C-alpha positions, 0 to 999 in steps of 0.5 A: 528603460525607465521605471515608468516604462517598465511598469507600463510594459508589465501592465500591458503584459498583465492586461494581455494575460487577463484578456486571454484568460477572459477569452479562454473563460468565454470559450469554455463557457460556450463549450459548456452551454453547447454540451448542456444543449446537446445533453438536453437534446439527447435526453429528449431523444432518449425519452421519445425512443423509450416511449416508442419502444414501449408502444412497439412492445405493446403492439407486438404483444397484441399482434402475437395474441391475435396471431395465436387466436387466429391459429387456434381458429384456423385449427378449429376450422380445419378440424371441422372441415375434415369432419365435414369432408368425411361426412360428405364422402360417407353420404356420397357413397353409393348405397343399395336402394331402399327396396333392395335393402328391405328385400335383403332384410326380409330374406335374412329374416326368413332364411 
C-alpha cells in the first residue's frame, strides 16, 4: 500500500469517526430537548394540580363550616321542637272544667 492510500484510508476512518460523533451528539441533543419538554409539561401539570388542591382545600373548609352551621341549626330546631311538643302535651291534658275548678276553690276556702 502506498502512503497516499494509507493517508486516504486514515482520512476516511477519521471522517467516519467524526460522522459517528456528530450523529451521537445530535442524538444526545435530541434527548436533551425531549427531556426539557417533558420537564416543562410536568412542571405545568404540577402547577395546575397545586392550584386545584388549593381550591379543593378551600372548598372543603367552606363545606365543613356549612356542615357545622347546619348541625348547630339542627340542634336548635330539635330543642325548640321538644319544647313545643312538651307544651302541646301539657295543653292537651284533660283539665277539669272552669266551673269545677271554681267550685273546688270555693269549697276549699269555706271549708
